[in-house]
C-alpha positions as CSV (number, residue, x, y, z in Angstrom):
1,M,0.0,0.0,0.0
2,K,2.8,2.4,0.9
3,K,4.4,1.5,-2.5
4,Y,1.3,2.6,-4.5
5,F,0.9,5.7,-2.4
6,L,4.5,6.6,-3.2
7,L,4.0,6.2,-6.9
8,L,1.0,8.4,-6.8
9,I,2.9,11.2,-5.1
10,V,5.7,10.9,-7.7
11,G,3.2,11.0,-10.5
12,I,1.6,14.2,-9.2
13,G,5.0,15.7,-8.9
14,V,6.0,14.8,-12.4
15,F,2.8,16.1,-14.2
16,P,3.5,19.8,-13.8
17,M,6.9,19.2,-15.1
18,L,5.4,17.6,-18.3
19,V,2.9,20.4,-18.7
20,G,5.7,22.9,-18.4
21,A,7.8,21.1,-21.0
22,E,5.0,20.9,-23.7
23,S,1.7,23.1,-23.4
24,F,-1.6,22.1,-24.8
25,P,-2.4,23.5,-28.3
26,S,-4.8,26.5,-28.5
27,F,-8.5,25.9,-29.2
28,P,-9.7,27.3,-32.5
29,M,-11.5,30.6,-32.8
30,A,-14.8,31.0,-34.7
31,F,-16.7,33.8,-36.4
32,W,-20.3,34.0,-37.5
33,G,-22.7,36.6,-39.0
34,N,-23.9,38.3,-42.2
35,V,-21.8,39.2,-45.2
36,T,-22.6,41.8,-47.9
37,V,-20.8,43.2,-50.9
38,D,-21.6,46.8,-51.7
39,S,-24.7,46.6,-49.4
40,Q,-26.0,43.5,-51.3
41,S,-26.2,40.1,-49.7
42,A,-23.2,38.0,-50.8
43,P,-24.5,35.2,-53.1
44,V,-24.5,31.5,-52.3
45,G,-21.1,30.1,-53.2
46,T,-19.1,33.1,-52.1
47,I,-15.8,32.0,-50.4
48,I,-14.9,33.9,-47.3
49,K,-11.2,33.6,-46.2
50,A,-9.5,34.7,-43.0
51,Y,-5.8,35.8,-43.1
52,A,-3.1,36.5,-40.5
53,N,0.3,37.6,-41.6
54,S,-0.6,36.9,-45.3
55,A,-1.3,33.3,-44.5
56,V,-4.8,31.7,-44.8
57,I,-6.0,30.5,-41.3
58,G,-9.5,29.6,-42.2
59,Q,-12.2,29.7,-44.9
60,V,-15.9,29.0,-45.4
61,T,-18.3,28.9,-48.3
62,V,-21.6,30.8,-48.1
63,Q,-24.5,28.3,-48.1
64,E,-27.3,30.8,-47.6
65,S,-27.4,34.2,-49.3
66,G,-25.9,36.9,-47.1
67,I,-24.9,34.6,-44.2
68,Y,-21.5,33.0,-43.8
69,G,-21.9,31.6,-40.2
70,Y,-24.6,30.9,-37.6
71,T,-24.9,31.3,-33.9
72,E,-26.2,27.8,-33.3
73,P,-23.5,25.5,-32.0
74,T,-24.1,22.7,-34.6
75,K,-24.2,25.0,-37.6
76,Q,-21.5,26.4,-39.9
77,K,-19.0,29.0,-38.7
78,L,-15.8,30.4,-40.0
79,V,-13.2,28.5,-37.9
80,V,-9.7,29.9,-37.7
81,G,-6.5,28.4,-36.3
82,S,-4.1,30.0,-33.9
83,S,-2.2,33.0,-35.2
84,S,-0.6,36.3,-34.1
85,G,-1.5,39.8,-35.2
86,V,-4.6,41.2,-36.9
87,I,-7.0,38.9,-38.7
88,S,-8.3,40.2,-42.1
89,F,-11.0,38.8,-44.3
90,S,-11.6,38.5,-48.1
91,F,-14.3,37.3,-50.4
92,Q,-14.4,35.7,-53.9
93,H,-17.3,34.9,-56.2
94,S,-17.5,34.5,-60.0
95,S,-20.1,37.3,-60.3
96,L,-18.3,39.8,-58.1
97,N,-15.2,41.9,-58.9
98,G,-14.6,39.9,-62.0
99,G,-14.3,36.7,-60.0
100,V,-11.1,38.0,-58.4
101,E,-10.5,37.5,-54.7
102,T,-10.4,40.9,-52.8
103,E,-10.6,42.5,-49.4
104,G,-12.5,45.4,-51.0
105,N,-11.8,49.1,-50.5
106,T,-12.4,49.1,-46.8
107,P,-10.6,46.1,-45.1
108,Q,-12.7,44.0,-42.7
109,T,-10.5,43.0,-39.7
110,H,-10.5,41.6,-36.2
111,N,-7.9,42.7,-33.6
112,S,-6.4,39.3,-32.7
113,F,-6.8,35.6,-32.2
114,V,-8.3,34.5,-28.9
115,S,-8.3,30.8,-28.2
116,G,-11.7,29.2,-27.9
117,E,-13.6,32.5,-28.5
118,T,-16.7,32.7,-30.8
119,V,-17.3,36.1,-32.3
120,N,-20.4,37.6,-34.0
121,K,-18.9,39.7,-36.8
122,N,-20.8,41.0,-39.8
123,L,-18.6,41.5,-42.9
124,A,-19.6,44.5,-45.1
125,F,-17.2,44.5,-48.1
126,V,-17.1,47.6,-50.4
127,T,-15.8,47.5,-53.9
128,L,-17.4,50.7,-55.4
129,S,-15.0,53.4,-56.6
130,E,-15.4,57.1,-55.7
131,T,-17.4,57.7,-58.9
132,Q,-19.9,54.9,-58.3
133,Q,-23.0,54.5,-56.2
134,L,-25.3,51.6,-55.6
135,L,-28.7,51.5,-57.2
136,S,-31.5,52.1,-54.6
137,E,-35.3,52.6,-55.0
138,S,-34.5,56.3,-55.6
139,T,-31.1,57.2,-56.9
140,V,-29.9,60.7,-57.8
141,V,-26.9,60.8,-60.0
142,S,-24.3,63.6,-59.4
143,V,-21.3,65.0,-61.2
144,S,-19.0,63.2,-58.7
145,T,-20.9,59.9,-58.8
146,P,-22.2,59.5,-62.4
147,S,-22.1,55.7,-62.4
148,V,-25.0,53.7,-60.9
149,V,-24.2,50.1,-60.1
150,V,-27.0,47.5,-60.1
151,G,-26.3,44.8,-57.4
152,N,-26.9,41.2,-58.0
153,S,-29.9,41.1,-55.6
154,N,-31.8,44.2,-56.8
155,T,-35.4,43.0,-57.0
156,A,-37.2,46.3,-56.1
157,D,-38.4,48.8,-58.7
158,S,-36.1,51.8,-58.9
159,V,-36.0,55.4,-60.2
160,V,-32.8,57.0,-61.4
161,S,-32.8,60.8,-61.7
162,I,-30.1,62.5,-63.8
163,P,-29.8,66.3,-63.4
164,S,-29.0,68.5,-66.4
165,D,-25.4,69.1,-65.3
166,V,-24.5,65.4,-65.5
167,T,-23.7,64.4,-69.1
168,N,-21.9,61.1,-68.6
169,A,-24.3,59.0,-66.5
170,T,-24.1,55.2,-66.8
171,I,-25.9,52.2,-65.5
172,D,-23.5,49.3,-64.6
173,V,-25.1,45.8,-64.7
174,S,-21.8,43.9,-64.8
175,A,-22.8,42.1,-61.6
176,L,-25.7,40.5,-63.5
177,T,-23.8,39.4,-66.6
178,T,-23.0,35.9,-67.8
179,N,-21.0,35.1,-70.9
180,T,-21.2,32.7,-73.8
181,A,-18.8,32.2,-76.6
182,T,-20.6,34.9,-78.7
183,S,-22.6,37.1,-76.3
184,T,-23.0,38.6,-72.9
185,I,-26.4,38.4,-71.1
186,A,-27.8,40.3,-68.2
187,T,-31.2,40.0,-66.6
188,L,-32.6,43.0,-64.7
189,Q,-34.9,41.7,-61.9
190,G,-36.7,45.0,-60.9
191,A,-38.2,47.6,-63.2
192,M,-36.1,50.8,-63.7
193,T,-37.2,54.3,-64.7
194,I,-34.5,56.7,-65.8
195,N,-35.5,60.4,-65.7
196,S,-32.9,62.6,-67.6
197,S,-32.9,66.4,-68.1
198,P,-30.6,67.1,-71.0
199,T,-30.4,70.3,-73.0
200,I,-33.0,69.0,-75.6
201,G,-35.7,68.6,-73.0
202,A,-36.8,65.8,-70.6
203,V,-36.1,62.2,-71.6
204,K,-37.5,59.2,-69.8
205,V,-36.5,55.6,-70.2
206,E,-38.8,52.9,-68.8
207,I,-37.2,49.4,-68.5
208,P,-39.6,46.6,-67.4
209,A,-38.9,44.1,-64.7
210,G,-37.4,40.8,-65.7
211,I,-35.9,42.1,-69.0
212,Q,-33.1,40.2,-70.6
213,I,-30.4,42.4,-72.1
214,V,-28.1,40.7,-74.7
215,A,-24.9,42.1,-76.2
216,G,-23.8,40.6,-79.4
217,I,-20.2,40.2,-78.2
218,S,-18.7,38.2,-75.3
219,T,-16.6,41.1,-74.0
220,W,-19.3,43.6,-73.2
221,N,-18.4,45.1,-69.8
222,G,-22.0,45.6,-68.6
223,I,-22.1,49.4,-69.0
224,I,-25.1,51.1,-70.4
225,N,-24.9,54.8,-71.2
226,A,-27.9,56.6,-69.7
227,P,-29.6,59.1,-72.1
228,Q,-26.7,61.2,-73.4
229,V,-27.1,64.0,-76.0
230,K,-24.8,63.8,-79.0
231,A,-24.2,66.5,-81.6
232,N,-26.6,66.6,-84.4
233,S,-23.7,66.4,-86.8
234,T,-22.8,62.9,-85.6
235,V,-25.5,61.3,-87.7
236,I,-26.6,61.6,-91.3
237,V,-30.4,61.1,-91.8
238,T,-31.7,59.8,-95.1
239,P,-34.8,61.8,-95.9
240,D,-37.9,60.4,-97.7
241,S,-37.9,60.9,-101.5
242,G,-38.7,64.5,-102.4
243,K,-37.9,65.9,-99.0
244,T,-35.1,67.4,-97.0
245,A,-34.4,66.5,-93.4
246,T,-33.2,68.6,-90.4
247,V,-32.0,66.7,-87.3
248,S,-33.6,67.9,-84.1
249,S,-31.8,65.7,-81.5
250,V,-29.5,62.7,-81.2
251,I,-29.8,60.7,-77.9
252,E,-27.6,57.7,-77.1
253,V,-29.0,55.0,-74.9
254,G,-26.8,52.0,-74.9
255,Y,-23.1,51.5,-75.4
256,G,-21.8,53.1,-78.6
257,D,-22.0,50.8,-81.6
258,I,-22.3,47.6,-79.5
259,K,-25.7,46.1,-80.2
260,L,-27.8,45.7,-77.1
261,T,-31.1,43.9,-77.6
262,F,-34.0,42.9,-75.3
263,D,-36.7,40.3,-75.0
264,K,-39.1,42.9,-73.7
265,A,-39.7,46.4,-75.1
266,V,-38.3,49.5,-73.5
267,R,-40.3,52.8,-73.5
268,L,-38.5,56.0,-74.5
269,V,-40.3,59.3,-74.0
270,L,-39.0,62.4,-75.7
271,S,-40.7,65.5,-74.2
272,G,-42.2,68.1,-76.5
273,Q,-41.2,66.2,-79.7
274,A,-44.6,64.9,-80.9
275,G,-45.1,65.0,-84.6
276,K,-41.4,64.6,-85.4
277,E,-39.9,61.8,-87.4
278,A,-37.8,59.2,-85.6
279,G,-35.0,56.9,-86.5
280,Y,-31.8,55.4,-85.2
281,S,-28.2,55.1,-86.2
282,R,-25.6,52.4,-85.5
283,S,-22.1,52.3,-87.1
284,S,-23.1,55.3,-89.2
285,V,-26.1,53.4,-90.8
286,F,-29.4,55.2,-90.5
287,A,-32.8,53.5,-90.2
288,K,-36.1,55.3,-90.1
289,I,-38.7,54.2,-87.5
290,S,-41.8,54.2,-89.7
291,T,-44.0,51.8,-87.8
292,S,-46.7,53.5,-85.7
293,C,-47.7,51.8,-82.4
294,S,-51.4,50.9,-82.2
295,S,-51.4,52.0,-78.5
296,D,-48.9,53.2,-75.9
297,T,-48.8,49.9,-73.8
298,Q,-46.2,47.4,-72.8
299,V,-48.2,44.6,-74.4
300,V,-48.0,46.4,-77.8
301,G,-44.3,47.0,-77.3
302,N,-43.6,43.4,-76.3
303,A,-45.3,42.2,-79.5
304,L,-42.7,44.0,-81.7
305,P,-40.3,41.7,-83.6
306,V,-36.7,41.1,-82.6
307,E,-34.9,44.5,-82.6
308,G,-38.2,46.1,-83.6
309,D,-39.4,49.7,-82.9
310,C,-42.6,51.7,-83.2
311,K,-43.5,55.3,-82.4
312,I,-46.6,57.1,-81.2
313,N,-47.5,60.7,-80.2
314,V,-48.8,61.1,-76.6
315,G,-49.9,64.7,-76.0
316,S,-46.9,66.8,-76.9
317,D,-44.4,63.9,-76.4
318,L,-43.0,61.5,-78.8
319,V,-42.9,57.9,-77.5
320,I,-40.7,55.2,-79.0
321,W,-41.1,51.6,-78.0
322,T,-37.9,49.6,-78.8
323,K,-36.3,46.3,-78.4
324,H,-32.8,47.6,-78.8
325,F,-30.5,50.4,-77.6
326,T,-28.6,52.7,-79.9
327,N,-28.4,56.3,-81.0
328,F,-32.0,57.5,-81.4
329,I,-32.7,60.5,-83.7
330,T,-35.6,62.9,-84.0
331,Y,-35.9,65.1,-87.1
332,T,-38.2,67.0,-89.3
333,Q,-38.7,66.8,-93.1
334,I,-39.8,69.5,-95.5
335,V,-41.4,68.8,-98.9
336,V,-39.5,70.2,-101.8
337,V,-42.0,71.4,-104.4
338,V,-40.5,71.8,-107.8
339,T,-42.0,74.6,-109.9
340,P,-40.9,75.4,-113.4
341,P,-39.1,78.8,-113.8
342,A,-41.0,81.7,-115.3
343,G,-41.0,81.9,-119.1
344,S,-40.1,78.3,-119.6
345,G,-43.3,77.4,-121.4
346,G,-43.2,75.6,-124.6
347,G,-43.1,77.3,-127.9
348,G,-42.4,76.3,-131.2
349,G,-39.8,74.2,-132.6
350,G,-36.3,74.5,-132.5
351,G,-34.2,73.5,-129.8
352,G,-33.6,75.6,-127.1
353,G,-36.2,77.2,-125.4
354,G,-36.3,77.6,-122.1
355,G,-34.8,77.4,-119.3
356,G,-32.4,76.4,-116.6
357,A,-32.8,73.8,-113.9
358,P,-36.1,73.8,-112.0
359,T,-36.2,75.9,-108.8
360,P,-37.1,74.0,-105.6
361,T,-39.5,75.7,-103.2
362,I,-40.5,74.8,-99.7
363,K,-44.0,74.6,-98.4
364,I,-44.2,77.2,-95.6
365,G,-45.7,75.9,-92.3
366,D,-45.2,72.2,-92.9
367,I,-42.6,71.9,-90.2
368,N,-42.6,68.1,-89.9
369,G,-42.7,67.5,-93.6
370,D,-45.9,65.5,-93.8
371,N,-47.2,67.7,-96.7
372,K,-49.9,69.4,-94.6
373,V,-50.0,72.2,-92.0
374,D,-51.8,70.9,-88.9
375,K,-51.7,70.3,-85.2
376,Y,-48.4,68.4,-85.3
377,D,-46.7,71.5,-86.8
378,F,-48.4,73.6,-84.2
379,S,-47.1,71.3,-81.4
380,L,-43.5,71.6,-82.8
381,M,-43.7,75.3,-82.9
382,M,-45.0,75.5,-79.3
383,S,-42.1,73.2,-78.1
384,N,-39.6,75.5,-79.8
385,W,-41.3,78.8,-78.8
386,G,-38.8,81.5,-77.9
387,K,-35.7,79.6,-79.1
388,T,-33.1,81.5,-81.1
389,G,-30.7,80.5,-83.9
390,T,-31.3,78.1,-86.7
391,N,-34.6,76.3,-86.2
392,S,-37.1,74.6,-88.5
393,C,-39.9,76.5,-86.7
394,D,-38.4,79.9,-87.6
395,L,-40.7,80.3,-90.7
396,N,-39.7,83.9,-91.4
397,N,-35.9,83.3,-90.9
398,D,-35.3,86.0,-88.3
399,S,-33.5,83.6,-86.0
400,K,-36.2,83.5,-83.5
401,V,-39.4,81.5,-83.0
402,D,-42.1,84.0,-82.1
403,K,-45.5,85.5,-82.9
404,Y,-44.5,86.3,-86.5
405,D,-43.8,82.6,-87.2
406,F,-47.1,81.7,-85.5
407,A,-48.9,84.1,-87.8
408,L,-47.4,82.5,-90.9
409,L,-48.3,79.1,-89.6
410,M,-51.9,80.1,-89.1
411,S,-52.1,81.6,-92.6
412,K,-51.2,78.2,-94.0
413,W,-53.4,76.2,-91.7
414,G,-55.0,73.2,-93.3
415,M,-53.2,73.5,-96.6
């Protein structure tokens, strides 16, 4: 009995020595909470990594949108091993930041490793640049933030307002794009209305929910130019036979000459331009929009053929329903009436008689070139009232649209 008691005492004495010689390893640390990228829930499949001194000490894959770890003991957490120094976090997903792993613009960190501790930490990654802002239900573009970024979980309808001093506004849908060998596709979940106030007058673009946007190349970057006014001289309009054309406005909605097409129609409203002709130009090729919409509805617009367009006057506004984005053009046409010169009448034989080339004359008051003077010409004059300089509504050529032009218009009414 004394022998066993002695062994016990010796063992107790040796144990502290063993512990001192080799300590127990640290218990792991764990994190749980929500994860967002640019205020949008990180999608399923996002990889979250934890780093210390540039070495990966743990990682986890998001199983539920916006959540990387849970408070329940038996559910997933981001478990990290023992380390020294500050712990930092990164994310990676094929639809975010071009699929490249990043810590974002504002690093997400935790002070240090604590053995056995479980920490509730929400990770809010930011990748937007100084000129970008995230789309919300009501977004106002500014000179300093002209780019509106559509997140991958935007499902609510939204309104984007573009003041007159912003001339380079864009909509970035790159987070929604997928690529094939020959195209880039983006599906916009919520409806979007873009209200722009350029120099030509108010322009509204109404994009329906669930629309699929297709670019005919696999390298499209997902950028859409919001309504941007281009110089009238950037396009050449082909007038109808026997008419001359004057360009009123050129509005780009799209991305240059890259063809963007839709499976649903987009409504483009041009304020104060009722009665004008409409067309579009891509790669310097002009096409007139000659089809009239039977009514101003989404159903009628959606029934258009692939890449189709139609137009309709709504009050004083010109409405274009379209299944593609490009440079849209409004213009007027004037009929050229050919009258023979005085004294050119026939007369006897002999060769010469008569006259030089016929002199073209223009029908006064027919501002939109439809060969009659009516309410559409009146609407055009009212929308240009008081403007100075070269203008198709300046009927007496005094460089101003005023009461004298109105008087001329009335004198030709109904002709």
